[in-house]
Steps between C-alpha positions, in 0.01 A plus 500: 500500500347264249231529235188291456436373144150386416468268198173383345569128529751259668682403177581872418596562864757212491663646188511847644650368821769306314604806299493719813714259695229393752588148618318458838182310400200518726151365446355829380799714406867490405750732680839636400744766618311783335159366403212288623300355218147384554207426273129493435300230324367739243235686706503458877236765545171545322188711514248386759202306379138623565456249788810650666306827535174339608418133557158545339673516164587133530155443360468649158183726465416731220357753739843547666660621181698699410753434778730806512697550818590862567859393540646192325681308770766231467564164671768238508429215263421181692787254457763767470485631858823322605706677232319832560581505872859399433528815276327702773753379755793588265348845445510557877874420527706798614793408276293522176476865409383488135276287281580419138194402292618222273160367383426484128568840343144578397154609622405172672847451652481853649165409655634175647772699687304811605212304654755294703677818610168656596392199716837476679497876557833572327599858584870490410646604165454273202646471148411317185695243301394548135664252265410341168688176538601257775864449402771551768631809329150651464430440874836647605456804280138541622609503867758771411227708343207461740216750446318697757191295592281813488559522129261217462212641703289571190554146372380375839194725483417358157532146634272576794240650262520194280453263789211693658329544165510127433367432851211752470392415146581133483374401843179693498390418150591132544305484826205682345477273201557184717223586746250625249529208259605230757799393291871571556555778256827700490536842336774764516628819347758314278371147470152588373606711193758236430232234494286736282787513245485119460126507472509765232709270284274202578197711384680606180556129418146403592347772281732435211349377169746365246480633141631348176736716311717484185823659383635532147870450442699546181842439357620824320818459318719303750331650810196401712226758558154514656187681409429778747182701553421802712434275799783252444553188299204298631190466296182372663314456173611188310349615173689827522820316569444281193428795289827667603685181435358489147580874433862453615566175310740547200501875565775760518599682818664841512742569785375816661744524785805316650607598851837366620614556862757372749334420826711514819381316815666582832563230764206466738519668838595280799215336692274634765316235695180514304660453161720220638188326633334541162793356311529206738131426464517510113818296477475252791134525608619619844239675712580852619533371854740222399720748309512736797590216742782375269620854450505565877724190537740625239518832682526385866652155485718508194557873487532498126222749406404845633189599696201316337193710596582802282275685269781658301656384173784746513850525654646800686814667374694410820473127402677548165860463635402167655339343195814385333583283796150351504529427134848339543377254761245368250768400250545154653139402435430720194834490313374554147261775604738698728842475323409721205408794727687447828802720411307819421196414714299803379154491647205605282442867583115476505522260796662760727252760628511628861164678468331161426658308789260491799589327827709243316656464156408213260576136573851408384771255597739574784880459513448164671576218261214256472563132576247367251569143598353573842186660351164328459370507140254778586787711636704441191213603278431827679866588536553435130225744407658771717864430394417498128295820526794662680767380246279618213539861626865491392438372149423702184149587391339265247459642153257389234443622141132528425325558163127589456355532153155615376372389164176586314297280261208709364303596812668246721807548724754234587739527793830317540752494783838341550792508741862390522697484824820693468640456851343285772681692774360438843247242374764231493534537874124480565456203265257720316694505174249536213525267204814579301339434163359795330121544492340574154847544332349576158361826646835676486501477123187716467545861401253789513318557177562168333224262385523129601304200396268317747585133445284340759200599721378293799204535727536375864222453750509530881280563807540777753612366837377588843750658737680258725434465871753702702805330637685641802738694272196670337343573838825641639517733197143619567568557870814694410319710245223597733719532814329211685726417795877517487760265352545363856131427563356390159608129536322478838186659354483240223562216749221635733249505218584140407485375854166675569347305200414833331742421217634178358815396294439236234782412249686812611204730417292693748123530514248620748298230690121502550567633843726774367241608240236540764738682726564765230126543458450549873772761563476869421594579142758750622686233686536290183639786304879523481483883491417532866773272615749659265408837650568364852834351398604835352410673822702245699800559274460872543497455884819302479665784301374771731248635255187349650285539814469189709218625718293599201555164336382301800204741544399431143542119545274514811235694308520256206472207742175636649357546148592154378364325809179703471465391138532134596246542778244665268558270206212274385729272308503129587773233520469129421775280638677349205613194691169377645444128480176294507604348830353627832654559834410221747493752789294796362369373163660786305674428173869416513772685310802348341835660577862423452658376824858409597433138416271528205133603465298561819125557544397784739164619603369810321347635823728741683358386832591135436861373513445162345767386244628167380745372251353434154778316324724229660808646660839412347742383766878493483488124479616383159346205313760216486412437134447833319665725766216747499362644818227281657156614609430505871164358622329433830321168485328266752841334572662838548738721299626346172672608177391415151635532143199459275718493199670186606234368742751497782376542860714536807376533860645782711588263778656237273847449647648441158352823363470711812481875463805663662431727797593812314250421220222429742561823686505693171169339389341568835603867488357530147171356608485729803514791256233357263255308716290617792576379852335167558527388135506122478806490277698740722399278797614204313834656430538587871419149597745361246776707661402381852499136382839543342639640821 
């Protein structure tokens, strides 16, 4: 008898099949002596849409809401039926007596597999492959230690609750807002409070008023000090600052206290996904989504890092014996950093904590040696962050000698601080080594009780600064703090807000758009608050750990959905489309809206009953200007389709034999216009005719 292995995607399935000795390749599975490996394409099954329950829901009406089926049913995702039925056929084979779930080892991966199993009516035994890296040794070891599939029933329940909650809240509130205000408006239990966090910072910046301030600094003996009041060193009264300066000039200062300490800083914990995304954003301006995609490639394709979608920064004790080998394989690329510690290879004790390891330990390197020459620059950057953070765990803590002194001059107090690095330790690995020169070296000469001369007093001016707009690193930190989403979903939430035009990214900083601001005003205050979503996330986590009640959670979500929809229905708030233009629709005389299309700006009718739309800006083709090599604009003139570069004043006809568009390009352009333009559009017709003429 053989065992059926279900992977989440074809690339992972091929690697599993290779390690398991499966060599008979078929279109939808790979077979071997003991295993048959097949795959999904992510999800093959999804929750049914409202129109699947009743065709009347194809038309969105406020009076039909909330839509809450008594039982949430599933369907096969269109476009994946071929693979689904191939799995179903395999499931019916008599010689396959056990299923091994080998989808991603997490909440969403569990849902992928269980919904497929449910739809193919799998009744035979099943087990779970739960591994944290994709190396050959990890896969082999994982198949030797397969877990009982029923151990993950609670994780599956949590995944179902998350999926149904997002369907009930997100779908109903989005439909309610869209139908009431006749504008595509999207809201959800995670994305709305995330948007509110960005808006809160925007408002703080908008309401900020800069203030002038002054500080008074003095040279006392051979040290530098600063005047300090009860509320800090800043003075918002220039006259008072000048008076203090005069009173300190040529004075004597008595040393009231000198506090000397040695500060020890431990190496930072290894990365979880959120912190890695934050660091990549701060250092390389990578979006959270980009970091996750690069990391997934390092995990699946290159096999050089462990499971990426983890929320833990700790390592389990059973990993400790394997860490020396992982460190040793890094020596080729990080010789100077690894050689001093490779013989003893003592891991920092604070990084090992079984109680703080959830489904997966922190992200670290595997025993697979990285071929950096085969990596893209993005891959090298992310791998370097992970590798250096891992190596740092084997280095000594950093130690710094600090001195703080307090001096008095009459009724005034002066403060002085200095530091000297004693041992850089792990900082040399992270390229975080602080300046070697000693800060405020004269401070060490001060002793308690002595009196020193003030030789120079200076007054400096400044202005208070508004807080900066959030970048993705800041937003990820806020989402993590309030429990908005999970490490695996936060990148997609940010991308969804950007694509829905509720939020925009300018110079790597986030801000809420006019549409987003109005959306936050229209939704219920409770939905914008992170507290409600954080409460739901904690309940989902409790369900996964067996401490929560799935039925009670969904009942609460249904009740909350009814309340939120009712609030939208009864609201007297209004919405003004932010993208209305002064142009009118030639078909119904309503104003046109400007939107981003696949090929630039498009104008669409603001009336929901009218489907008129047209391209606003000229479409850029794949045809390159023979002079400047930039993409040329595509136009439909009296003589037919032509291409133009306004920069160089170059015009080429589409049917010009010397500059004819190749068939592949014409087909691509036509397909693009089919998506953007209504049937019967003159330009689409021109493209069709151009293709006929060419044939």
